[in-house]
C-alpha positions in Angstrom: 0.0 0.2 0.2 0.8 3.3 -0.4 2.5 5.3 2.2 0.4 8.4 1.1 -3.2 6.4 1.0 -5.4 7.8 3.4 -7.1 5.5 5.9 -10.9 4.0 5.0 -12.5 5.3 7.9 -10.9 8.8 8.3 -13.9 11.3 9.0 -14.6 13.5 5.8 -13.0 17.2 5.9 -15.9 19.7 6.4 -15.6 22.3 3.2 -18.6 24.7 3.7 -15.8 27.3 4.7 -14.5 26.9 1.1 -17.8 27.6 -0.5 -19.5 30.7 -1.9 -21.5 32.2 0.6 -24.3 33.2 -2.2 -24.2 29.6 -3.2 -24.8 28.0 0.4 -27.3 30.4 1.4 -29.3 29.6 -2.4 -32.3 27.5 -1.8 -32.2 24.4 -4.3 -34.9 25.0 -7.3 -38.2 24.3 -6.0 -39.3 22.6 -9.2 -36.3 20.3 -9.6 -36.5 19.2 -5.7 -40.2 17.9 -6.3 -38.8 15.9 -10.0 -36.5 14.4 -7.7 -39.2 13.0 -5.1 -41.5 11.9 -8.4 -37.9 9.9 -9.5 -38.5 6.1 -8.1 -41.6 6.7 -7.6 -43.6 4.4 -9.6 -47.3 4.8 -11.2 -46.9 8.8 -10.5 -48.4 11.5 -13.1 -46.2 14.2 -13.4 -47.6 17.5 -14.2 -44.4 19.0 -12.6 -41.3 19.5 -15.1 -41.6 22.4 -17.7 -41.0 19.7 -20.8 -43.0 18.7 -24.2 -43.7 14.9 -24.2 -43.5 15.1 -27.6 -39.9 13.8 -29.9 -38.3 16.5 -31.6 -39.7 16.7 -35.2 -38.4 13.5 -37.5 -37.0 16.1 -39.8 -34.5 17.5 -37.3 -33.5 14.1 -35.9 -33.0 13.4 -39.3 -30.8 16.2 -40.2 -28.7 15.6 -37.1 -28.0 11.7 -37.8 -27.0 13.0 -41.5 -24.4 15.4 -40.1 -22.8 13.1 -37.2 -22.4 10.7 -40.1 -20.6 13.6 -42.2 -18.4 15.0 -39.4 -20.0 18.0 -38.5 -18.6 17.6 -35.0 -15.6 21.0 -34.6 -16.1 23.7 -33.2 -18.0 26.9 -34.2 -17.5 30.6 -34.0 -18.3 31.8 -30.4 -21.2 33.6 -31.7 -22.6 30.5 -33.6 -22.6 29.1 -37.2 -23.4 31.9 -39.6 -25.3 30.2 -41.4 -27.8 29.9 -38.1 -27.3 33.2 -37.2 -28.3 34.6 -40.6 -31.3 32.0 -40.4 -32.4 33.4 -37.2 -32.1 36.8 -38.2 -34.3 36.2 -41.6 -37.0 34.0 -39.5 -36.7 37.3 -36.8 -38.0 39.6 -39.5 -40.4 38.3 -41.2 -41.9 36.3 -38.2 -42.1 39.3 -35.4 -40.8 42.2 -37.7 -37.2 42.7 -35.8 -34.1 43.0 -37.8 -30.8 42.3 -36.0 -27.7 41.8 -37.9 -26.1 38.7 -37.5 -23.0 39.3 -37.7 -23.1 41.6 -34.3 -26.5 41.0 -32.3 -26.8 37.5 -32.3 -25.5 34.9 -30.0 -26.2 31.2 -30.0 -26.0 30.1 -26.5 -26.0 26.7 -25.0 -29.8 27.0 -23.9 -32.0 30.2 -22.9 -30.7 29.6 -19.6 -27.3 30.4 -20.2 -28.7 33.3 -22.7 -29.8 35.1 -19.7 -26.8 34.3 -17.1 -24.6 35.8 -19.8 -27.1 38.8 -20.3 -26.7 39.5 -16.7 -23.4 38.8 -16.5 -22.7 41.4 -19.1 -24.6 44.4 -17.6 -23.9 43.8 -14.0 -21.7 45.5 -11.7 -22.0 44.8 -8.0 -24.7 46.0 -6.4 -26.5 47.0 -9.2 -30.7 45.9 -8.7 -32.6 44.2 -10.9 -36.3 44.5 -10.9 -37.8 40.5 -11.4 -41.6 40.3 -11.7 -42.6 37.2 -10.2 -44.5 34.9 -10.1 -41.5 33.7 -12.3 -38.9 30.9 -13.1 -36.9 29.5 -10.7 -33.8 31.0 -11.8 -34.3 34.4 -12.6 -33.3 35.8 -8.5 -30.2 33.7 -8.4 -29.2 34.5 -11.7 -28.9 38.1 -10.4 -27.4 37.0 -7.4 -24.5 35.0 -8.9 -23.6 38.4 -11.4 -23.4 40.1 -8.2 -26.4 41.8 -8.4 -29.6 42.4 -6.1 -32.8 41.0 -7.0 -36.0 43.3 -6.6 -38.2 40.8 -6.2 -42.1 42.6 -7.6 -45.0 40.4 -6.9 -48.0 40.6 -9.4 -51.6 38.8 -8.8 -54.0 37.0 -10.2 -56.6 39.5 -9.6 -54.6 42.2 -12.2 -54.1 38.6 -14.9 -50.7 38.8 -13.2 -49.7 42.1 -14.9 -47.2 44.6 -12.9 -49.1 48.1 -11.2 -47.0 50.4 -13.4 -47.2 52.9 -10.6 -46.2 51.0 -8.0 -43.6 49.2 -10.2 -41.9 53.2 -10.3 -41.7 52.8 -6.6 -39.2 50.0 -6.9 -36.9 51.8 -9.4 -33.8 53.6 -7.4 -30.9 54.9 -8.2 -28.9 51.5 -8.6 -31.7 50.1 -10.5 -30.0 48.5 -13.8 -32.3 46.3 -15.4 -35.9 44.7 -15.5 -36.4 41.2 -16.6 -40.1 39.8 -17.9 -41.1 36.9 -19.2 -44.4 36.5 -21.5 -45.7 34.2 -22.1 -45.3 33.4 -18.6 -43.6 30.4 -16.8 -45.3 30.0 -14.3 -48.8 31.9 -14.8 -49.8 31.4 -18.7 -50.1 34.7 -18.9 -48.7 37.3 -22.0 -48.5 41.2 -22.6 -50.6 42.1 -25.5 -49.0 45.4 -27.6 -51.0 48.0 -25.6 -49.2 46.3 -22.6 -46.1 46.4 -23.9 -46.1 49.7 -25.2 -46.8 51.3 -21.4 -43.5 49.1 -20.7 -41.6 50.7 -23.0 -42.2 54.0 -22.3 -41.8 53.2 -18.5 -38.3 51.4 -19.5 -37.7 54.4 -21.3 -38.4 57.5 -19.0 -35.7 55.5 -16.1 -33.1 54.6 -18.8 -33.0 51.1 -18.2 -32.5 47.7 -19.9 -35.2 45.1 -20.3 -34.3 41.3 -20.2 -37.0 40.0 -22.2 -37.4 36.1 -22.1 -39.7 34.9 -24.7 -38.9 31.0 -25.1 -42.6 30.5 -25.2 -43.3 33.0 -27.7 -44.1 30.3 -30.6 -46.9 28.6 -28.0 -49.3 31.5 -27.9 -53.0 30.8 -28.6 -55.4 33.0 -29.3 -53.3 36.1 -30.6 -50.1 36.8 -32.1 -46.8 37.2 -30.0 -45.4 40.6 -30.1 -41.7 40.8 -29.7 -40.8 43.8 -27.2 -37.8 45.0 -29.5 -40.4 45.3 -32.3 -41.9 48.2 -30.9 -40.6 51.8 -32.0 -37.1 53.0 -30.5 -37.0 50.0 -28.2 -34.2 47.9 -29.7 -31.6 49.8 -27.8 -33.1 48.5 -24.4 -33.9 45.1 -24.6 -31.9 42.1 -24.5 -34.1 39.2 -25.9 -33.6 35.7 -24.9 -35.3 32.4 -26.7 -34.0 29.1 -27.7 -35.5 26.0 -29.4 -36.8 23.5 -26.0 -40.2 24.9 -25.9 -41.3 25.2 -29.3 -39.1 22.3 -30.9 -39.4 19.7 -28.3 -35.5 20.1 -28.5 -34.5 20.5 -24.3 -32.0 17.9 -24.8 -30.3 19.9 -27.5 -29.3 22.7 -25.3 -30.0 25.4 -28.2 -30.7 29.4 -27.3 -29.7 32.5 -28.5 -30.0 35.9 -27.7 -30.4 39.4 -29.7 -29.3 42.8 -28.6 -27.0 45.8 -29.4 -24.0 45.3 -30.7 -21.7 46.4 -27.4 -23.8 44.5 -25.0 -23.5 41.2 -27.4 -19.6 41.6 -27.7 -19.7 41.9 -23.8 -21.6 38.8 -23.8 -19.5 37.0 -26.4 -16.5 37.5 -23.9 -18.4 35.6 -21.1 -19.4 33.0 -23.6 -16.1 32.6 -25.2 -14.2 31.9 -21.6 -16.8 29.8 -20.4 -18.4 27.5 -23.0 -16.6 28.7 -26.3 -19.2 27.2 -28.2 -22.9 26.5 -28.3 -23.1 22.1 -29.4 -22.3 22.0 -32.9 -24.9 19.6 -33.8 -27.4 21.4 -32.3 -27.1 24.4 -34.3 -26.9 22.5 -37.6 -29.9 20.9 -36.0 -31.6 24.3 -35.2 -31.0 25.5 -39.2 -33.0 22.7 -40.2 -35.6 24.1 -37.6 -36.3 27.2 -39.0 -36.4 26.1 -42.4 -38.9 23.0 -42.5 -40.5 22.9 -39.0 -43.1 25.5 -38.5 -45.8 22.6 -39.6 -44.9 20.5 -36.2 -44.9 23.7 -34.2 -48.1 24.6 -34.7 -49.3 20.9 -34.6 -47.9 20.9 -30.9 -49.6 24.0 -30.3 -52.7 23.2 -31.5 -52.5 20.0 -29.0 -50.9 21.9 -26.2 -54.1 24.1 -26.7 -56.7 21.0 -26.0 -54.8 20.2 -23.0 -55.2 23.5 -21.7 -58.8 24.1 -22.2 -59.0 20.7 -20.3 -57.2 21.3 -17.4 -58.2 24.8 -16.6 -61.8 23.6 -17.2 -60.8 20.4 -15.1 -59.5 22.8 -12.0 -62.0 25.2 -12.0 -65.1 22.4 -11.8 -62.7 21.5 -8.9 -63.0 24.8 -7.3 -59.7 25.6 -8.4 -59.7 29.6 -9.6 -57.5 29.4 -12.7 -57.2 31.7 -15.3 -57.1 30.6 -19.0 -53.5 31.0 -20.0 -52.8 32.7 -23.3 -49.3 30.9 -23.7 -46.7 28.3 -22.6 -47.7 24.9 -21.2 -48.8 25.8 -17.5 -51.6 26.3 -15.8 -51.6 28.1 -12.3 -54.5 27.1 -10.1 -55.7 28.6 -6.7 -55.8 26.1 -4.1 -56.2 29.1 -1.5 -59.9 27.8 -0.5 -58.3 24.4 0.7 -56.8 26.1 3.9 -53.6 24.7 2.9 -50.1 25.6 2.2 -49.1 25.0 -1.5 -46.5 23.0 -0.1 -48.4 20.7 1.9 -51.0 19.9 -0.9 -48.2 19.1 -3.4 -46.7 17.0 -0.9 -49.8 15.5 0.1 -51.4 14.7 -3.1 -48.3 12.8 -4.2 -47.8 10.6 -1.2 -51.5 9.9 -1.1 -52.4 9.9 -5.0 -49.2 10.2 -6.6 -49.9 12.8 -8.6 -46.8 15.7 -9.2 -47.5 19.5 -9.0 -44.9 22.0 -8.0 -46.0 24.7 -5.3 -46.3 27.9 -6.3 -43.9 29.4 -3.9 -41.2 27.8 -5.9 -42.0 31.0 -8.7 -42.0 33.1 -5.6 -43.3 34.7 -2.4 -46.6 35.8 -3.9 -47.2 32.3 -5.3 -48.3 31.0 -2.3 -51.8 29.6 -2.3 -51.4 28.4 -5.8 -49.8 24.7 -7.7 -48.2 24.8 -11.2 -49.3 22.1 -13.8 -48.0 21.6 -17.0 -50.2 20.1 -19.4 -47.1 19.2 -21.8 -48.8 15.7 -20.9 -50.9 13.5 -22.8 -54.7 14.3 -22.2 -55.5 10.9 -21.0 -53.2 11.4 -17.9 -54.6 15.2 -17.6 -58.0 13.6 -17.2 -56.3 10.4 -14.9 -55.0 13.2 -12.8 -58.1 15.4 -12.7 -59.9 12.4 -11.4 -57.1 11.7 -8.7 -57.4 15.3 -7.7 -61.3 15.0 -7.4 -60.7 12.2 -4.5 -57.9 13.9 -3.1 -60.0 17.1 -2.3 -63.1 15.5 -1.4 -61.2 13.8 1.5 
């Protein structure tokens, strides 16, 4: 045995003092915590994780297989493949009437999550404040903190359609406010902004000389109306960092491909961070995204139509059960009010999972204003949603 070998029964060293204090103080993701509970349980109906239940469209998978066989496995530009950036520029122009220079204003990222991270790290100085509209995706506040900023959590409420009151929002602005983070269609509430909402928000941002990080990852999953991109409004391009990707719209979660669109100075700063931490997004995923932009409109429309059927089923079901639920305008989540049960969101979800094997996420995972709500993803089959509703009816009756 080596003279340097440690005894097998040696006590573990406590490394807590060596860790980043911000990371130590951060709670784990409320979504993932429930997802971990589900793993290993049999016969669970999971309406928890926000992931399409569709396979990536066949045309994209077939193209990726050909690209593997062709050996397209090398690095790309830090910005991403020019062919993809040009394709995105054309697609954004014809879809949302926004003009972005593919050479200097578009960055291909490892999912929209990396896009949010590099956007924040590019603009936030230590102590800068970023207003985060809640309820919101679980990563927003922690991402601001990890960038050295201070998240200012601003609650919105069901009675207002989960829209911010701009008079109240003005009170949250201080000399240290750098930016606002918004997400529409919204995860978890499913609401979105129409043009009038965005025009008012645009005036607010201009008046206060702020930047706005606009997470529009669910844009293609907008029902009953056409999505309006914030940066398409007159004079707004210089104020907006648009973040989106292919995970939700094209059922490409595991491909990890997103993008940002921003003014050249901000994009150049984001590329610096991206090149030192990531280098480039996965090459095969970039080629697959080119195919997605060219030939997959029908597949996206088909998935959106199916989600709309599921939306109608689950919203009607929740409301019939006495759980007030607004009709989601986009994304694939129903945010149901369970406050009438007298239970906390956490207790409601834990008991539902333990007693009836239905997994949903407590509203508090998305901010304190989510107390009294649960988030149920309807990225699941109609049959499974119906079964989950049946089980919830029994649960509520007891």
